[in-house]
N, C-alpha and C positions, 0 to 999 in steps of 0.2 A: 956409853953415849946416850943423852934422851933423847927421847923420840916424841913429838908430838901431832897425831892427825887426825883431822876433823872430816867424817863425809858426811852430808845433808843433800836434803833435798834428790834422793836417787830412790830409783826402781831398780829395786836388784830378784831379776825373775829366774824361771826355767835352768838355773844354773845344774848340770851334771853330780855337783858334789854340794859342800856348804854355800850357802847364798853368800857368806862373807867367812874367812874363817882367819885367825891373829893371836899367836904364839911371842908372849915374850920368853925372850930363855940368854940364858948367860952361862957362860966358861965358868972356871973353875976357881979364879981369885975377883971375879967383876960379870957382872951382872946384864942382862941388859933391861932397861927403863925406860920409862914413857908413859902416852897420854891416850887416847882413842877414843876419840866423844864421835857416840854415833847419834844424828838428830834430824827425827823429820824425815825419813826413808820410809819407803816400802818396799818390804821382803818379804816375798811369797811364792808358792810351788817351787821348789829347790828339792831337790832329791834326797839330800842330807839334810843338817840342820839349817837355820836359818840365821843367824849368828853364831858361828863357833868360836871360845874369846877365853886364852888359855896363859896359866901361866905355867911355864914347864919347869924353872927351875930354883931350885932354892938362893942363887944369889941373884935372882933377879927381882924389879920391882916395878909392877906394871898399875895402871887405874884403867878400868873401861868404864866410861859413862852413856847410858845406851835413855833415850826419850824422845818421846813425841813418836815411837815408828808403830805401821800397821805393821804384825808379822804375822803370818798366814799360810797356813797348808805348805808347809813344810814335814820333814819326823819330830825334831824337837825346835818348838821356837827357840828360844836361846838355849845353848851350852857351855852351863861354863865353871872352869877346872884349875885347880891351884895345885900343885905341887905342897907335902909336908914343909912347913913354916918355911915359907920364901922370906927375902928382905921383905918385900913387901908386896900384897895384893886387895886390890881394893874395885870391887864393882858396884856402877849405882844406878836401878833402873829402875825409871822413875818417867808414868805415866803417857803408858803403851797400852797400846791394843791387841793381845795375844790370842789369835782365834783358829779352832780348825787344825790346829796342827796335829798330827798324826798320833805322836806319843807325847811327852809331856809338852807342858807349856814352855817353864822353866826348866831347864835341869840344872842342878847346882853340885857339885864336889870338892870336895878338898879343902884347907887351912887356906881364909883369906874372912876379910870382913866383907859381907853380902847389905847390901839396903836397895830396900823393895819398896818403890812409894807409887800410891794413886794409879797401879797398872790395872786392867780389866785382863782377867784370863778365864776366856770361853771358849766352850767345847773342846777342849783339848782330849786326843786320844779317845775320841769318839768315833772314828774309824779307820783301819785297815786293811789292806789286800791280803786277804788267806790264799791257799794253794790253789783256791778252787777260782779265783780269780774274780770274787765276789766280794764287795763291801761288807763287813761285817763291824760289829763291836769289839774294843781293843782291850786290854785288861793289864792292869798296874801300871796306869798312865793317869799324873794329875795333874791339876794346874802347876802346884812346884813339888816338884822332888827331889828330896834331900838324898847322895847317892851315899852320902857317910856322915859322923857325927861330928866331925872337925869345921870350924870354923865359926862364925860370930853374925848373926843375923838380927836385923830389925826390919820389919814390915809393920808397914803402918797405912791403911788407909787402903787397901788394894782389893778390887772384888771381884768373886770367884760364882761361875755360875756353869752348869751342865758339863762340867770335867768327868773322866770317865769315871773314874775310882777317886773324886773328891777333890778339895782343893787344895791337899796337902797329904805326900808319901808321909814317911814316920818323920817325928821332932826332932831338930836335932837337941844337945841340951841346950848350950846358948841360944837360945832365942827369945828375943822381944815382939810379942804381939801385940799394936794398936788400933783400933777401929776396923778393923777387919769388917767387910760387908758379903755375904753370901746371899744373894739374891740378883735375879734376873737384869743386866741393866738397859733392856729394854732399845734396844738397836731401833733406826729409823729401817734397815733391811739388812740383817747382814745376809741374808739368803744371796742378796746382790751385792756383796762386797759394799752395801753400805753403814759403815758402824758412826754415824754420826748419832748421838743422845736423844731419844726421844724427848717429848715434852714432861711427859709422865715418870722420868728414869733416875733409878733411887742416886745415880753415879752424881746427878747434879748438887754442884753449892756440896759437896760430900767428902772433898778431900782436901789435903793439907796441902799448905804454902809450899811448893818445892823451888822458890829463889832462889836458895842458899848454894853454896858449892856444895855442902855436904849431900844435896840432895840431889844435885844433876845443875843448877841455876837453869831451870827454866822458869820462863817469862812469855810464853807464849805458844801455841798451840801447834801443828802440823803444818796449819796451814798460812800461821806468821800474825794469827789472833791474839791477840795481847790477853793476858790469864789475872787477875781474872776477873770473869763478866759480871758476874754475879758477888754472891758475901762471901763465896769460899772459891779457893778452885775448882775443877770438875775432875772429877778419874775418868783416867783415859785418856786418847791422844787430839781429842776435839775437845775444844772449851763448847757451850754453847754462845752464841752472840745472842746477848739479849735483847739492846737495841742498836744495831749496826745502820740504821738508815735517821738515829737521833742527831740533829746537828750540836742540841743542848750535851746531849750526853756524851758525844766523841768528838768535838771539835777542841774544846779545852783538852783532853789528852794527846790529840795529834798535833794539837802546836807547843804544846810542852815539849813532847819526845823529837820533833821539828828544832825544837830550841837546841835542846840538849847535845840534838847530834850534829847539829852546826858546832855550836861552838868548841865540843870535843873535836871533830874533825879537825878544822881551822886553826886549834892549839897545836894537833899530832904533827899536820901540815908543816907549819913553821918550826915544830922542831925537829925536825928530820928532814930541810932545808938543805939542803949540799952534802946530805949524806945520799952516797954511792952504793953503798955497800950496807944493806940492812938486813941479808939474811935471807933463806928462803921461806923459813916460816914465818915471818914479821911479811915479806911480800905477798906472800900466800894471802895471810889476814885483810891484807890493804884491798886484794882484788874481792873478796868476800860482801868486805864493807861498803867496798865501789857500788857492786851486783844487788848487795840487800837498797842502797840509798836509791840508785839508778829503778828500781821496780818500785819503791813506794812512789814516785813523781810520778809515774804512769797506773799505779790504783784507785780506782774512783772511788768504792768503798775505802771512809773512812776509817774502819776499823782492822782492815787488811794492812791501809797503810801505815797506820799506826804500830803495829806490826813488827812490819818489817824495819821501823825505824829502829825499834826496841832490840832487835837482832844485833842490828847496826852499833848499836851503842854500847854492846855486851859485849863485840867483838875490838872498837876502839879503846872498851875498856880493857882488854886482853890485851892490845898491839901499847897502847901504854907503859902497863906493865911492863912488858918485853925489853921495850927504847927505853924507860926510865924516860920518859917525857917531863911527868909531872905537872899532866892536864886535868884539871877536874870544869866539873860539867854544876 
């Protein structure tokens, strides 16, 4: 049975275990399968890992998509693990800000396909609480720690700074590194949990486009601001607004997105008229779409409103695919 879940715009904090744990498991003949998408959440101060995402059976087929999250102050920020030779295991991690976790920023283990793009790994493994109860430096913790030599890795345009033992642990054999950045991201005020990029940040316009499904379908930032604002995507969960109040630069984009959203939504509603059994996945998508569109109507900043409309359009396209409505905009 295929299961698709989407958690977005949530705060996950102060749990006595992991912030969120998800395992895809399977029996002897048929495995669990599905997709979990974690988008635009804040996950912090959990006793164990921030997000623990696992494929636990060779008969399982799971895809995890983690985009636009702030993950800080947990044990490992992300713990991604897979058994040897699963039916399928895919991890896509893009445009996250992962900071001040006590162990690794990202811990990966097992035989899977891993794609990490446009993430900031900042000051992970810097502090632990030893036996005397005082804060002190840890050891053997990295921005990204590879727990085994298995798996296929594609790392592109991630930024690393201040991780206690460096950017990476021992690199696996099958890894591609492109455009990696080893520099201070120059957040506005990280000590005060403000991870906006400063005006001199090397992460501005330094990322790759992550709008394709293979990179996580990222079209906006954690607030709903459309990407890119400048010449290229910013690295991390925030996109710097270049001209947020300029009607010359924002009104055409807002008008375009509003027209697309209206056309798609009208077409989908016409296609499903009279159908009272859409299924739980489609009904959930419709609720989220209507929520994004309602928020777009009440936001005065045209950039944020445009971002909400882009999120609604993306979900409408998913709904169109599921219900086979044949709608285009």
